[in-house]
C-alpha positions in Angstrom: 31.1 4.3 38.8 33.3 2.9 36.1 33.7 -0.4 37.9 30.1 -0.7 39.1 28.8 -2.1 35.8 31.2 -5.1 35.6 30.6 -5.9 39.3 26.8 -5.7 39.0 26.5 -7.7 35.8 27.4 -11.1 37.4 25.0 -10.3 40.2 22.2 -9.5 37.7 23.0 -12.8 35.9 22.9 -14.7 39.1 19.5 -13.2 40.0 18.2 -14.0 36.6 19.3 -17.6 36.9 17.8 -17.8 40.4 14.4 -16.5 39.1 14.5 -18.9 36.2 15.2 -21.8 38.6 12.3 -20.8 40.8 10.0 -20.6 37.7 11.2 -24.1 36.5 10.6 -25.5 40.0 7.1 -24.0 40.2 6.2 -25.3 36.7 7.3 -28.8 37.7 5.4 -28.7 41.0 2.2 -27.4 39.3 2.5 -29.9 36.5 3.0 -32.7 39.0 0.0 -31.4 41.0 -2.3 -31.6 37.9 -1.0 -35.1 37.1 -1.6 -36.2 40.6 -5.3 -35.1 40.6 -5.8 -37.1 37.4 -5.1 -34.8 34.4 -3.2 -36.7 31.7 0.6 -35.7 31.7 0.2 -34.7 28.0 -2.3 -32.0 29.0 -1.1 -31.0 32.5 1.3 -28.3 31.3 -1.3 -26.9 28.8 -3.9 -26.7 31.6 -1.5 -25.0 33.9 -0.5 -22.4 31.3 -4.1 -21.8 30.3 -5.0 -21.2 33.9 -2.2 -18.7 34.5 -2.6 -16.8 31.2 -6.4 -17.0 31.4 -6.4 -15.3 34.7 -6.1 -12.0 32.7 -9.1 -12.8 30.5 -12.7 -12.2 31.5 -15.8 -13.2 29.4 -18.7 -10.8 30.0 -21.9 -12.7 30.9 -24.6 -10.2 32.0 -25.1 -6.9 33.8 -26.7 -6.2 37.2 -28.2 -2.8 38.1 -28.8 -2.0 41.7 -31.6 0.4 42.7 -31.2 2.6 45.8 -33.9 5.1 46.9 -35.7 4.6 43.7 -32.6 5.5 41.6 -30.7 3.0 39.4 -27.0 2.9 39.9 -24.4 2.3 37.2 -24.6 -1.3 35.9 -22.1 -3.9 37.2 -20.9 -6.3 34.5 -20.6 -9.9 35.7 -17.9 -11.8 33.8 -16.4 -15.3 33.9 -12.6 -15.4 34.4 -11.0 -18.0 32.1 -8.2 -19.0 34.4 -10.0 -18.7 37.7 -13.4 -20.2 36.7 -13.7 -21.6 33.2 -10.6 -23.8 33.3 -11.3 -25.2 36.8 -14.9 -25.9 35.8 -13.7 -27.8 32.7 -11.1 -29.8 34.6 -13.6 -30.6 37.3 -16.1 -31.9 34.8 -13.4 -34.0 33.2 -12.4 -35.5 36.6 -16.0 -36.0 37.5 -16.6 -38.0 34.3 -13.3 -39.8 34.5 -13.6 -40.9 38.2 -17.4 -41.1 38.5 -17.2 -40.3 42.2 -20.2 -38.1 41.9 -21.6 -38.3 45.4 -18.2 -37.9 47.1 -17.3 -34.9 44.9 -20.7 -33.3 45.5 -20.4 -33.7 49.2 -16.9 -32.2 49.2 -18.1 -29.3 47.1 -20.9 -28.6 49.5 -18.7 -28.6 52.6 -16.0 -26.4 51.0 -18.7 -24.0 49.6 -20.2 -23.6 53.1 -16.9 -22.9 54.7 -15.7 -20.5 52.0 -19.1 -18.7 52.0 -18.8 -18.1 55.8 -15.3 -16.7 55.3 -15.7 -14.7 52.1 -15.7 -10.9 52.5 -17.3 -8.4 50.1 -14.8 -5.6 49.4 -16.5 -2.4 48.0 -15.1 -1.3 44.7 -13.0 -4.5 44.4 -14.9 -7.7 44.6 -15.0 -10.8 46.8 -11.9 -11.7 48.9 -11.3 -15.3 49.8 -8.7 -16.5 52.4 -6.1 -18.7 50.8 -5.3 -21.2 53.6 -8.6 -22.6 54.9 -10.2 -23.8 51.6 -7.4 -26.2 50.5 -7.1 -27.6 54.0 -10.8 -28.2 54.2 -10.9 -29.7 50.7 -8.0 -32.0 51.4 -9.4 -33.1 54.8 -12.8 -33.8 53.4 -11.4 -35.6 50.4 -9.3 -37.9 52.6 -12.3 -38.7 54.7 -14.5 -39.4 51.6 -12.0 -41.1 49.2 -8.7 -41.8 51.1 -6.4 -43.2 48.4 -8.5 -41.6 45.6 -8.5 -38.3 47.4 -6.6 -36.0 45.0 -9.2 -35.6 42.3 -12.0 -35.2 44.9 -9.8 -32.6 46.7 -9.3 -30.7 43.4 -13.0 -30.7 42.5 -14.2 -29.9 46.0 -11.6 -27.2 46.5 -11.9 -25.4 43.2 -15.7 -25.7 42.6 -16.5 -25.2 46.3 -14.5 -22.0 46.4 -16.3 -20.7 43.2 -19.7 -21.6 44.6 -19.1 -20.3 48.1 -17.3 -17.1 47.2 -18.9 -16.0 44.0 -22.1 -17.8 43.1 -23.7 -17.6 46.6 -22.9 -13.9 46.7 -24.3 -12.9 43.2 -27.2 -11.2 44.9 -24.9 -8.7 46.7 -22.5 -8.1 43.8 -24.2 -4.9 42.6 -23.6 -3.4 46.0 -19.9 -3.6 45.6 -19.8 -0.5 43.3 -17.3 -2.1 40.9 -17.9 -1.7 37.1 -16.9 -5.3 36.5 -17.1 -8.3 38.9 -15.4 -11.4 37.6 -16.4 -14.9 38.7 -13.1 -16.6 39.6 -11.2 -13.4 39.1 -9.3 -11.0 41.4 -9.1 -12.4 44.9 -11.1 -15.5 44.0 -8.5 -16.6 41.4 -6.0 -17.2 44.1 -8.5 -19.1 46.2 -9.7 -21.3 43.3 -6.3 -21.9 41.6 -4.3 -22.4 44.8 -7.0 -24.4 46.5 -7.2 -26.8 43.6 -3.5 -27.2 43.4 -2.7 -27.4 47.2 -5.7 -29.6 47.9 -4.5 -32.1 45.3 -1.0 -32.1 46.7 -2.1 -32.4 50.3 -4.6 -35.2 49.7 
């Protein structure tokens, strides 16, 4: 036991360095992805950090009350997740205004929304679960067909906004049936779908 601390300390330091390297690599990859889709390098890191930190922040919007057998159930608060909805919406609006590829982005959003809506699952007591692989692949494929060399911004907008629309907005009518006290647009399982879809679609396109 006396010799276990000196022997384990180098291992702990090695693990710490390894974790820091992974974080640095991920930060560089994510920053590169934002730059590739069209976010100015000056703002790419800030957008990435706001997305990650904002995933823990929900902005309450309104309440939905479901009635079953003539009795009203407890209200479900519908909120907007900062990292999983607000930031992607703002970035998408920026890319839309900057590139002016309105028709191609709208078509891409519609295709991704339709696919995500068909795959999204309502999980009682939790929220809406979205598969993480299909949306970015669909967004990247559609963007390449629609824009080719200008595909990355189209892929980001189609992937992130299409996932939000298909998973959350098109399921608003069923949200009260989930039984969750709070349902966050762009939160929980959808955050992974929106955030990863936008990033991966931009990298793949």
